[in-house]
N, C-alpha and C positions, 0 to 999 in steps of 0.2 A: 536564494533557493538552494536547498540541500540536494546532494547527489546520493541516491540510494543505490545499493548493489543488489543484484539478484540474490535471493536468500535472506535478505534483511527482514527481521520481524518488526512490524510497525503497528502503532495504535491507529484506529480508524476514526474519522470524523463523525459528527452527528448525521444520521440517526443510529450509527453503529457504535456509540460510546461504550467503552468497556470491552470491546472486541479487538482481538489482535489478528493480524493477517501476515502473510508472507509475500514479499515482492517476487513475482515470477517473470516479469518482462517490463521493458520500457519501449514505448512507441514514440519516436521523435516527431513524427508527423502530427500526432495528436497532443504531444507534450504531456503524456499521462503514463502512469504506472499501472500495470495490471497486477492486482493483488488477489491472492487465493485466500478464501475464508473457509476453513474446514476442509472437507474432502470433495465437495461438488459445487462450490460457488466461487465465481471469479468476478471482480468488479474493477472498473477503471477509476483512478483517482488522480487529481492534480497533485504535483509535488508539494504544494503549500498546504494541502489537506492532511498529509501524513506526518506522523511524529515517530521517530525511532523508539522502539520499546526498550526501556531501561529496566533491567531486573535487579 
């Protein structure tokens, strides 16, 4: 399992393929990252679902 830092840009899993988001928080109790997509949407993802964006 990878450890992501706040502010890391990540690629999202299906059905959000081709979309990048920014990690804004980690919730240990849920073992999930909160990722911001655009300016007004935030979703939780498992660490295994996210891939660090390589530009």
